[in-house]
N, C-alpha and C positions, 0 to 999 in steps of 0.2 A: 662930415663923414659919419655914417651911422655906427653906433657902438654895437658890437656883436658879442654875445655871451654864449659860451658852450658849457654844457654840463653833461657828464657821462656817468653811466652806472652799468654794472654787469651783474646779471642774476646768475647764481651758481646752478648747476644741473639739478639739484634737489629742490630748488625753488620754482616749481612748475605751476604755481597757482596764478592765474590772471589777476586775482585780487591783490596779490603782493605787488604785481607790476603796477596796478592802479595806485596803490598807496605811495609807491616810490615816485611815480610821475607827479602826484600831487605835492609831495615834498619838494621835488625839483622846481615846480612852477609856483611855489609859495611866494607870490608877489602881488600886491594889490592891483597893479596895472594890468595883470594878465587874467583877472577873474572872469572876464567875459568869454575867454577861450578855454578855461579850465575844463568845463564839462565836455565840450566837443573833443578836446585833445585826449582826455581820459578815456572816453568812449572808443575812439579810433585806435588808441594805443593798446587798450585791452584786447580789442579784436585782433590786432596784429600779433600780440603776444600769445593769444590763444591759438592762432593759426600756427605759430612757431612750435608750440607745445604739441599740437595734434599731428602736424604734418612732418616736422623736422625731427623732433624728439631729442634735440641737442640743447646745450646752453645757448643763450641768446643775449645780445646787447641792445639796450635802448639808448639812443643818442639824441639829445635835444640841442637845437641851434635856434637861439632867440635873437632877433634884431628888432630895430624900431618899427619895422613894417610887417614882419611875418614871423611865424613860428614853424620850424621844420622838425619832424620826429622821424627817426630812422630806426627800424628794428632789423637786426642782423642775426642770422642763424647759420649753421654749418651743415644743413641737410639738403637733400635733393629737392629741387623746386617742383611745382605741379607738372611742368612739361616733362621733366626727367621721369617722374613717377608714371605719367601717362605712357611714355614710351617703353618703360620697363615692364609695367604690368597693365596692359591695356584692358584686359577682360575684367579686372577687379575694380576699375574706376569708371566704367561707363554705366549709363542707366541710373537706377535709383540708388546704387551704391555710391555714386559720386556726390560728395557733400562739401567739396572745397570751393573756394572762390566767393563765398557769401560776404566775408569781411571786405573784399575788394569792391563790392557793390556799394557798401557804406562809404568807402573812400571816394568813389566817383560822385556820390551824392553830396557829401559834406565838405570835402577838401577842395581848395582852390587849384591844387596840382598834386599829382602822385605818380609813382612809377616803381619799377623793380630793376635791380642790377644783379648780374651773376659774375662774380669775380673769378679770376683764374685759379685761385687757391680753393675754390669750392664754396666760398661764402656767398650767401643769398641775402640781399638787402631789399627791404620794402620801405618806402618813405612817403610822407605826405606833408603838404604845406598848408597852413591856415594863415589868412591875412588878418592883421591887427587893425586895419582901417575899415571904412565903410564899404570897401570893395569885397568884403567877405561874403561868401554865398549865403543867401537867405532862403534857399529852397526848403530846408528843414530847420526849424528853430533849434537853438543850442540846448542839449539835454541838461537837466539839473540833477545832480546826485543828492540823495536825501541827507547825506551826512555832511555835505559841503557847508561851510560857514563863510560869512563875509557880509558886506553891506547889502541891504535890500535895494533893488532897483527903484528908481523914482518914476513918477508920472505914469504914463500908460504901460511902461515896461513892467511895473510891479504887478499889474493885473495879469499880464501874460506870464510872468514868472510864477504867480500864484496858482494858476490853473493849468498851464501848459506843461504837462509832464511827458517826457519822451516815452515812446512805446516800450523801448527796452527796459526802462526803469519800472514802468507799470507792470510788465510781465514778470519782473524779478521779485516784486514785493507781494507779500500776502495782503489780503484786503485790510486786515487790522493795521498792518504796517503802513499801507497806503493812506488810510484814514489818519494815522498818527502824523504822517508827513504833511498832509493837507492842513491839519490842525496847527502844526508848528509854523507853517508858512503863513497861515492866516493871522496867527498871533503876532508874528514879526511885522507883517504888512500893516496891521491895525495898531501896532504898539500897545497891545492889550495886556492886562495882568494875567489873564488865563483864557483859554478856549477849551471847552469840554464838549464831548459828544456822548449822549446817553441813548441807549437802544433798548427796546422791549421786543423780544423775539416772538411774543405771542404764546409762550409756554406757561403763562400764569405766574411767573416769577417777578414781573414788573420791570421797570427801567433799571438798567445797570450801566455803569460807566464803561465805554468802549475805548476812549482815548482822551488824554488831557495833556495840555501843555501849560505850565505855570501854575501858580497858586491862586485860587478864586479870591476876588475882592468883593466886599459887601456893596459896592456902589457901581453904577454904570453897567447894569445888567441888560444884555441884548440877547433875546431868545428867538430862534428861528426853528420852526417845525420842519423836520426832514420830510420831503415829499415822497413817502414810501406807500406801498399798497398794504392793505390789511391782510393778515393780522400784525404785520410788522409796523412799528412806529418808532420815532426817534426825535431827539431834540438837540440842537446846537446852541450852546450857551457861551456868550462872550462877556467877560467882566473887566472893569477898569475904565479908564478914560475920564473919570471924575464927574461925568454928567451924561447928558443925552448924546447918543452917537449920531454923527452926521449921516445924511442920506447916502452918501457914497459908501460909507462903512457898512451900512445895512445892506446895500445892494451886493457888496463884495461877500458879506456873510451869507446872503441868499444863494449867490453863485456857488460858493463852496459847499453849502448845504445840499444843493442839487448834485454836485460831484460826489459828496460823501454818501448821499442816498443811493446813487448808482453802485458804489462799492459795497455798501451794506447789503443792498438787495441781492447783488451778485453772490456775496458770501452766504447770505441766508438761503438763496435758492440752491446753491451748491450743497449746503448742509441738509436741506430738505431732500434733495436727490440722494445724498448718501444715506440718510435715515430711511428713505423709502426702499433703497436697495437692501439695506440691512434688514428691514422688516419683511421684505419679500423672501429673503433667505431664511429668516426666522420662521415665517409661515410655511415655507416649503419643508423645512426640517420638522416642524410640528406635524404637518400632514403625514410625513414619512413615519414619524414615531407612532402616531395614532393608528396607522394602517399596518403596523408590524404584527399585531395580534388580533384574533377574533374572539378572544376570551373577554367576557364582559368586565370582570373585576380588574384585569390588567389594563384594558382600554380606559376604564374610569380612573384608575390610579395614575395613569400617565398625564391626564389633563392638568391637575394642580402643579405637577412638577415642571411643566413647560411654561406655566404662567408666573410662578414665583421664582425669583424676585423681580423679574423683568417688568411685569405689569402691576405688581402689587406685593404687599408684605405677606398676605395670606390668601388662600383660595380654598373654596369648598365646592363640592359637587353633591347636589341632592337629586335623587332619582325617585320617580313616582311608582308606587306599587299598583297592583291591579285595581285597588279600591280608590286610587287617586290621592293617597296620602304620601307625603314626602318622607324620605329617610336619608340620613347622611351616609353617602357612599364613599367619599374620599375627602381628605383634608390634609393640608400642609401649611406650614408657617416658616418664614425665614429664620425665626428663633424657635428652635425645637422645645425650649423650656416653656414656651407659651402655648403649646399644643393642648395640654389637658384642660386649661381654663377656656381656650377657644372652643374645644370640642363640647364642653358643657353648655356653652352659650349657643352654639350652632346646631346641636343635635336636637331634632324635634322631640325625641323620646328622653332627652337628658334633663337634668335639673341645673339651673332654672329654665333652660330651653331658650329659644330665640326671643329677642324683644318683640313686643307687639308690632312695632313699625316694620321690622324685617319680616316677621311672620306674615303680615298682611301683604307686603310687597311680593313675597314668594308665592303666596296663594293666588294673587292676581296674575302673575306671570304664568303659573301652572294652568289656570283655567281659561284665561283670556289672552295669553301672550301670543302675539303674532310673530312671524319670523323677524328676527333682529330686534325685537322689543327689549328695552332696557329700563331699569328702575334704579334710582339712587336711594341710598339710605344713610343714616347717621349713626346708628348703633349696630354692633358694639364699637366699630369705627366706621367712618364714612367710606363708602365704596359704591360699587355698581353691581347689580344683579341682572343676568341675561337668561332668557329662556333657552333651553336646549331643545331644538325642534328638528325633526327629520321626517320626510314623507308626509307632511301635513299633520304630524302628531307631536305633542309636547311630551318629551321624555323626562324632563326635570329642569333644574336651574343650575347656573354657574354663578357663584358669588365670589367677588374679588375685592379685597380690602385695598385701601389707598396705598400708593407707593410711599417710601420713606421720605418725609420732609416736604411733600407736595400733594395736592389733590390730583385726581385723574384729569388729564387734558382731553380735549375732544378727540385727538388722535388716539389716545389710549383707549377711549370708549369704543371707537371704531374697531381697533384691533381686538379688544375683548369680544366684541360681537362676531368678528370673523373667526376667532378661535372657537367660540361657542357653536357656530355653524359647522365647523369641521369636526368638533368633538361630538356634536349631536349625531352627525352622519356616521362617525366611527362607532359610537355606542349603539346606534340603531342596527348597524351591520352586525356587530357582535351579538346583540340580542337576537336578531333573526337567525344567525348561525347557531346560537345556543338552542333556540327553539327547534331548528331542523335537526340538530344532534339529538335532542331529547326524543323527538318523534322517531328518528332512525333507530336509536338504541332501544326504544320501547318496542318497535316493530321487530328488531333483531331478537330481543328477549322473548317475544311472542312466538317466534319460530322454533324456540328451544323449550324443552320441558322445564317447568318450574322446579321440579325435584324428581329424581329418579325413584321409581317404585321400590318398595321393599319386597324382595323375593327370597323366600326361605331357602337357605342353602347356597345362595348366590351373593357375591360381593360386587357391587356396581360403582363405578367412578367415571367421571367425565370432566373435560376442560375444553373451553372454547376461547380462542385468542383471535379477535378480529384484527385485520391488517391495520386498520386505523380506528380511532375513536371519534371519527368525524361523522359526516352526514350520509356516507355510503353504507348500504346494507349488503352484507356478504351473502353468497349463495350456499355456504356450507351449513349443514345441519346434522343433528343426531337425534335419536329417539329410542325410547324403551317403552313397550306397550305390554301390559299384562293381558294375555288372551284368555287364559283361565288359570286356576291354581297350579297347573302343571306345565304350562307353556307360556313363553314370552317372545315377543318380536323385538329384535335388536336391529336397528337400521342406522346407516350413516350415508350421506350423499353430498354431492357438490353440483349445484346448478350453474351452468355457464353464465358468466356475466355478474354484474353487481347492480345495486340500486333497486328501485321499486318493482321493476319487471321481474328481476331475479327473486325478490322476496315473494311476490305473488306466485311464481312457479314453484318455489320451495314449499310454500304452504299447500299447494295443490298436490305435489308429490307425497308429502308426508300424510296428509289426510286421506287421499285416495288409497294409499297403501294400507293404512290402518283399517279402512272400511273393508277392503277386499280380503285381508287376512282374517279379520273377525268373522266374515261370512263363511269361513271354513275352506277357502281355496288354498291350494299349495302355493309356496313361494314363487315357483316358476310361473304358474298360471296368473298369480296376482301381478307379477311384474309385466307379463305380456299384456294384460288388460290395462295396466298403467300406461304402457307404451301407446295403446290405442287412444287413450284419453289425451295424451300429449300430442299425438299426431293430429287429432281433431282441432287442436289449437292452431295448427298450420304456421308454426313459428320455428323454423329450423335452427335459429340462433339460440333457442332456449332449451337445449337438451340437458340431460342430467346423468351423471354417473352414480351408481347406487350399489351398496353392499347390504344385503338383507340376510339375517340369520334367525332361524327359529330355534330357541333353546328349550329343550324338553327334559322334564324330570324322568329318570330311568324307571322302567316298568319292573314288574316282578321277574326276578331271575337275571336281570341285566347288571352289568358291572357298575360299581359306585361311580357317581359323577353325573354328568349331564350330556345328552346328545345334542349336536349342533348340525342343523341342515342349513347350508350356506349357498347363496346365489349371488354371483358378481355380474352386474350389468355395466361393464366398462369401468369398474372401480378397481382400485389397487387391492392386492391380496392382503388379507389380515395377517397378523402375527400370532402364532400359537406358542405361548411360553410354557414350557413344561416345568414341573416342580423341581426336577433335577438340574435345571440351569440351561437346558437346551432351548433353542428357539428356531422356528422356521415359518416360512410363508405357506399359507394354505388357500385352497379354492382354485377354481378354473375361470379364466376370463370369459366374458360374454359381451354382448352388444349394449352400448349405452341406450337408455330410453329417450325417445323423442327425436331420433335421427332418421330411422328407416321404418317403413311400415311393419316389417317382421323382424323380430329380434331373435338372436341365437343365444340360448342360455344353457348352462350346465349346472345342475344341482349336485353338490358334494356333501358327504356325511362325515362328521368328525366327532371325536369323543373328548370331552373336557373332564379329565380326571380330577380328584381332590387335590387342590393346590395349584392346578393349571389355570392359565389366564388367556383369554382371547382378547386381542387388542385390535380394534378397527380405527382407522384414521383417514384423513383427507390428504390430498397431494401437497398441501402447504408444509407437511413434515418432510417428505423425501425430496421436494424440489427447493428447499431452503438453500440459498446460494451464498458462496463465499468466493467472490471473483467469478471464475469460470467453473468452479467446483461445486457440486451439489452434495447435500447431506446423504442422500441415497439410502437404499434398502440395507446395505451392509452395516452402516452405522446404526440404523434403526434396530436391527437384530441384536447388535452388540449391546446397545443401551437397554433393550427390553430384557435380554438374558441376564444382565447384571442385576436386575431387580426381581429375578425369579424367586418364587416363594413368598414374596412380600404382598401386602394387601393391594387391592386394585388401585387405590388412590396413589400409593407409592410407585407403582408401575407407571401410571400416567405421568406423575411428577418427574420420574427419572428420564422418561423420553422427552418431555417438554424441556427440562433443564439441559439435556444434551443438545437439543436443537438450538436453544438460545445461546449456548456456549460456542456452538459451531460458527456463528456469524453475529457480529454486532451491528449489522446493517438493519435499518427499519424493515419490518415485515412488509412484503409486497403481496402476500396472499393470506387468507384466513387459515387457521389451524384448528381442527377439531379432533379430539382424542376420546375414545370410549373403551373402557376395559370391563370385561365380564370374567369374574374369577369364581371357580367352584371352591367353596370352603372345604377345608380338610375335615374328615370325619371326626 
């Protein structure tokens, strides 16, 4: 009559880890005659325990029943079974959300018999039986836990035990752990003193130990090269045995080497993929940083900051001047204390200056460097230099010193070249923008008088505030022309639009008005003829508002001060600020020039007494916005009146400051201010 042994254990509710259940089952089955069933029993038991944790959420029991012919394991919990859960919550368990039942598939594949029972008290039991005889199922080989110990199988079974690792075990181990397990098994199978695996990742650091079991012996060395693809290479070394290894042992080592090579290459490819993803993110962030500014100095200063210390200990950017000579534009070092010494070595104008080798390399790259061309150098420290090119032109060079503790790898050189291409494009864009800004600002300044004329008895002051300091040229202008010693033309205008067309029309309006007034025509007639000239251009989108005033010295018998003849062609009314602190708008509105063939104009006469100021301006003053509110003419009059009796420059500054205080938003229109003050007697 067979002897039956029962062992029971109960896991408390807080012991919900399947790993704890695995250890307890191993303890319960710690008998030499059951070693062949340990791995399969542990695997299936852990699955049932995990199902109990996930689906029942209660404490559970693991019951083992061992006889001479079979092993039965029962896992009991006190939660609802899958059928009850399906009936209670059908919508939450169908489709992709349903993840139960996978452990039962394992039972069907590996167990000789299995089943479930639902007791009246709510207990749910799942059991399986494994046969201890040859009748045990062989559809799937018994898994082997990496921590299991016991006698090594003999004969053909040891090869199977050596190489056949269950899929569940392989998936749960990291590649390094899997290699360590294979090394341990090979050492036990060959009864060797040690088994070591060394791998070279191709990063220039050489072979390093990946896994080892035992202590190396000086005799009986068996080496097998891992069959990996370049640049990855490796070596499996077995020591011990006292002499030459038999052919069977060499073949087993080669088989294990192939299995280890697969694991090593898998880990290496995974690492390569992760590094590539990291580099792609790094390059994307670099591009974003380089595109943040169109200022040349800022764009150049960013380049070394993104290179150090990721690709080198130090980095320098040299730019070429119009004569083709290099100048040091940016420099950084991981150790800030080393910057002064490094600057003296890398600055072409410094002392002692770059070493001859580096100077020659940079000169070659500057004059003959193709896109992506690189050059290595050894002084002051070894590194790489890359030409900065964009639009078929070499802008300078990017010099990167070696990283800490290693030379540049081929991957590093490729990345440095990629950053150089992005940096070259960013620097070229910044330089092009700077050139456009210089041209635009020069054109803008050409549309304004370099200096206001000196007029006896008059105090003149002006300010011009462009909406932006970029490439757009505004259409606002002001001008003061001395007609003769007793007469002056004061004009201010605003041409519709911005850019080159507006600048060309602005120059036309100013110069034509000057010529017509100098020929002795009245202001009204000069503005009418100006309108004819603009209508001949046949561009209705380029009209202009204009305020023109002829300031005249008083004649004999006239009151002290100056006379002002004012014509407004669609322009805002000027402000007349009296010496006593009063201020008002003067002039009569007329038609803007360039809109219709015939303009309607009204000339008005005003007197500028001693200490009085005439302030003309463009709509950028009154239309300055703060939310839905505008600065308006009332605030303008108040700001001008507050500066009554002051010099013309202070009147202009008072109005400008009031407009700037009104809103902190960036200006969306140009502002031009021009003040004409009659000096007190």
